[in-house]
C-alpha positions in Angstrom: 19.3 0.4 -20.0 20.5 1.9 -16.7 20.3 0.0 -13.5 17.3 1.9 -12.1 15.4 1.3 -15.4 16.3 -2.5 -15.2 14.9 -2.6 -11.7 11.6 -1.1 -12.7 11.1 -2.9 -16.1 8.1 -5.1 -16.3 6.8 -4.4 -12.8 3.6 -2.7 -11.6 4.1 1.1 -11.3 1.1 2.3 -9.4 -0.1 1.4 -5.9 -2.6 2.2 -3.2 -1.3 4.1 -0.3 -2.2 5.6 3.1 -1.1 9.0 4.4 -1.0 9.7 8.1 -0.2 13.1 9.5 0.9 12.9 13.2 0.5 16.3 14.8 -1.3 17.2 18.0 -1.7 20.8 16.9 -3.2 20.0 13.5 -5.4 17.4 15.1 -6.6 19.7 17.9 -6.9 22.9 15.8 -8.1 21.2 12.6 -5.5 23.4 10.9 -4.5 23.0 7.3 -2.4 19.9 6.8 0.2 21.2 4.3 2.5 18.2 4.5 -0.4 15.7 4.1 -1.7 17.7 1.1 1.8 17.7 -0.5 2.1 13.9 0.1 -1.3 13.2 -1.4 -0.8 15.4 -4.3 2.6 14.0 -5.2 1.4 10.4 -4.9 -1.6 11.0 -7.1 0.4 12.9 -9.7 2.5 9.7 -10.0 -0.6 7.6 -10.5 -0.9 6.2 -7.0 -4.3 6.1 -5.2 -4.6 7.4 -1.6 -7.1 5.0 0.0 -6.6 6.0 3.6 -5.9 9.4 5.2 -5.9 10.6 8.8 -4.6 13.4 11.0 -3.8 12.1 14.5 -2.3 13.5 17.7 1.2 12.6 19.0 -0.2 9.8 21.3 1.4 6.4 21.1 -1.8 4.3 21.2 -3.5 6.5 18.6 -0.4 6.3 16.3 -0.4 2.5 16.7 -4.1 2.2 16.1 -3.9 4.4 12.9 -1.0 2.4 11.6 -3.0 -0.8 12.2 -6.0 0.7 10.4 -3.9 1.7 7.5 -2.3 -1.8 7.4 -5.9 -3.3 7.4 -6.9 -1.1 4.5 -6.1 -2.1 1.0 -3.1 0.3 1.0 0.2 -1.2 -0.3 2.4 1.3 1.5 2.1 3.9 4.2 3.6 7.4 4.5 3.6 9.2 7.9 4.7 12.7 8.5 5.4 14.3 11.8 6.6 13.2 15.2 10.1 12.4 14.2 11.9 15.2 16.0 13.5 15.5 19.4 10.8 17.1 21.5 9.1 15.2 24.3 6.0 14.8 22.1 7.8 13.4 19.1 7.1 9.7 19.6 6.4 8.4 16.0 9.7 6.7 15.7 9.5 5.0 19.1 5.9 3.8 18.4 6.5 2.6 14.8 9.9 1.1 15.3 8.4 -1.5 17.7 6.1 -2.6 14.9 8.7 -2.9 12.1 9.6 -6.4 11.1 12.3 -5.5 8.5 14.2 -2.2 8.9 15.3 -0.3 5.8 18.2 1.7 7.3 19.3 3.0 3.9 16.2 5.1 3.6 17.0 7.1 6.7 20.6 7.4 5.7 19.8 8.6 2.2 17.1 11.0 3.5 19.6 12.6 5.9 22.2 12.9 3.2 19.7 14.6 0.8 18.5 16.8 3.7 22.1 17.8 4.5 22.4 19.0 0.9 19.4 21.3 1.5 19.6 22.4 5.2 23.2 21.6 6.2 24.0 20.1 9.6 20.4 20.6 10.8 19.8 17.3 8.9 21.1 15.5 12.0 17.8 16.3 13.8 15.9 14.0 11.5 15.1 10.5 12.7 13.2 9.5 9.5 12.9 5.7 9.2 11.4 3.1 6.9 10.6 -0.6 7.2 8.2 -3.4 6.5 5.2 -4.2 8.7 2.8 -7.0 7.9 4.1 -7.1 4.3 3.6 -3.4 3.7 6.2 -0.6 3.4 6.0 2.2 6.0 7.9 5.4 5.7 8.1 7.8 8.7 8.9 11.3 7.5 9.5 14.6 9.3 6.4 16.9 9.4 8.0 19.7 7.4 6.5 20.2 4.0 10.0 20.5 2.4 11.0 17.2 4.1 7.9 15.4 2.8 8.5 16.7 -0.7 12.2 15.8 -0.7 11.5 12.2 0.6 8.8 11.5 -1.9 10.2 13.1 -5.0 13.8 12.0 -4.6 13.6 8.7 -2.8 10.2 7.0 -2.4 8.4 7.7 -5.7 11.4 6.7 -7.9 11.9 3.5 -6.0 8.5 2.4 -4.8 7.9 -0.1 -7.7 11.2 -1.7 -7.1 10.7 -1.9 -3.4 7.1 -3.2 -3.8 8.4 -6.0 -6.0 10.8 -7.2 -3.4 8.3 -6.8 -0.5 5.9 -9.0 -2.4 8.4 -11.8 -3.3 
C-alpha cells in the first residue's frame, strides 16, 4: 500500500463543501461563472455535496460575510476562486488571511509549482493560500478556470479526506 493510500484508508471520503466566486464583474453583470461551475462539477463528480454557493464582489466586508456564512453552513470545507491577483481590487488574500487560524503554506507552494509546470514563470503572480478557520479548511484559488481545475484535480481532491481527518482530530 502506497503512502497516499495509507493516509486515506478507513476514513470518510465524501464531504459537504461551499464554493464562493469572488468577482465584481461576474457579480455585477451576472455573467457565467465558469470557474464556479468547474469547481462544483469536479467536487460533485468525486461524491462531495455543494451545500453553499455564492458569487460576490471584490469587497472586503462582503468577502468576510460570505466566508462567515459558509462557515455557518454545514459545509466541511470552502473553495474560493478569484481576487488572488495583484490588481487593486484583488483583496481575497488580505481578507481571508486575517481569519485563518492555521496556515497551510504547502498548499500555495505546491499550487505555484504545478502552475509553473503549466504556465511557466507567470505562476509567480498567484497568491493562492489555504488554511483552517473555525475548524474548516478554506482554499483561496485564482479565478481562472484552468487554475481552479488544476488545484482541485491535482491537490485538493486527492488529499481532502486526509486533510479532513487531521482537521477533525
